Residue, then its C-alpha position, 0 to 999 in steps of 0.5 A: m472503519w479504521d478511524g487513523f485516516n485523519k491522524r496519519k503523520f504522513p501525507r499520502i497521494d492517490l497513487r496505483c502502482e504495483v506492489i507484491l506482498r509476501d504473507r510472512p505466517q503463510g508464505r503466499i505471494l500476493q500482487g495488488r495495486t496501490e490506492n494511496v501511497g505515503a512515507g509511513g505506509i500504502c493502501v493496497m487493493l487485494e483479491d486475497l485477504l491478509e489478517r489484521f496485525s499480520l506481517v508482510t514483506l512487500r515490494l513497491e514500485l513507485d514509477p518505472h524510472l525509479p528502483w523498487v522500495e521494499s520494507l516489512g510491514k504491519v496490516v492495520w485494516i481491512v475493508p471488504s468489498q464486492e462488485v456488484a454485477s460479478g460479485k468478485k470480492s476484493y480487499d482495501t488493505g491499510i499497510e503501515f510500513v515497519n523498520m523500513d530503511p530510512g533512504h527508501q522512506e526518503l524516497i517516498r516521502s520526496y517522490v509523495e511531496s513532488r506529486a501532492g497537489k498533481k492528478e494522476a494520469p488515468q490507468 
């Protein structure tokens, strides 16, 4: 597994929220749910495999009361998994934000800071 987890510049919080991705090389539109979010990137669970180091455009809904966050992202790691009962594959995918608008990055940073230490209600 990628060892960058312990070397992050930006703190993250466990947060389940909707994300829409467009795979730039192929143009596929993918939807998923984040596992965690930080000002530097996200971890998202996807049903489709993306290529490592590929670029995606993404839209992220942190909270229904906040504007969607948009950014370019780079896939930095992928961990495949499979449900035992159904055999369904999914991919835990780490995406680093690239050239994110400073206002969107600040929105994520302040949101993460306000939620740090709080447990998320199950969804």
